[in-house]
C-alpha positions, 0 to 999 in steps of 0.5 A: 669866344672864338678858337685860335684858328678863327681868331687868325681870320678876324679883321684887325681893326673893326668899326661898327656904325649905324644910326641911334638905336640900331645896336652898334655898341652891343655888337661892338662889345660882343665882337671885342669879346669874341676876338679878345681885343681892345674895345673903344667906345665913344660913351655918348651919355657923357656929353653934357649938352646931349639932354639939352639938345634933345629938348631944344635942338636948335639952341644946343646943336652946335655945342653938342656937336663940338663936344662930340668932335673933341671927344672922338678926336681925343679917343682916336689920338690915343690909337696913334700912340705906339704903346696904345695901338694894337692892330686888333681893335673894335670901336663903336664909332668912326670920326666920319660920323661927325659930318653926318650929324653936323649936316643934319643938325647945324644951320649954314653958319654953324656948319661953316664954323664947325668945318673950320674947327674940324679941319683944324683938328684934322689928323691921321687916324688908323684906317679900319680893316672893316666897317660894319654898317648896321641898318634898320627901319625907323620904326625898329629904331624908335621901338628899341630906343623906347625899350632902353628907357633912356629918358632924354632919348624918348623925345626923338621922333620918327621923322628925325630918325628917318632923316638920320637913316637917310643921311647915313645911307647917303654916306655909305652909298659912296663909302670906299675907304675900306672894306664895308659890310652892310648888315640888315639888323632889323630882326637880329639880336646880338645882345642875346642870340649866340646864333646870330653872332656866330653867323656874323663871325663866320661871314666876317672871316670869309669876306675880302676887300670891297662892299659886302651885304649880309642878311642873317635871316637868309643864311 
């Protein structure tokens, strides 16, 4: 836990993002505990289409994506309620990730339909004070997915992960909506290492607006 002096330096609303297996939920949990604030998780395993998507991606891409869209919008709508939105929040997703997966998995006709639904649900959501974008090579993601032994994720191939990494990279290359911290997560262990977490917390407390880069091994 952080002491009261450090807590005052923490950002108000933090989003942790990155491709499957990079460790965003683990880091989000530890940040929320460190900042003693509310944690917002998207709970992807509750999507009833996800397992079928991993087995038959072309057949189940659209319902999988629409379920995620509706689910994320419902979660973020809660933050708009005055009695629910605490300036201190940590989330393991941002609504913009929907477009990343939609462009990756849907064909042209499905994407047009998806965009119509997305635009009809457009809403003003709280803007994060900081987005932490976790990066790691496909080989690292593939091994982490294998180790966590989620049965329906085991069919994910390295090529899919490579395409997903490329899609995330394109989005965050031009991201300027709020402060962005690009973090090399290849060799860090936020689940078990207090030193890795402490190093990150100290770095977060010192950054300002704009784009930032952080490689824990270089500190």
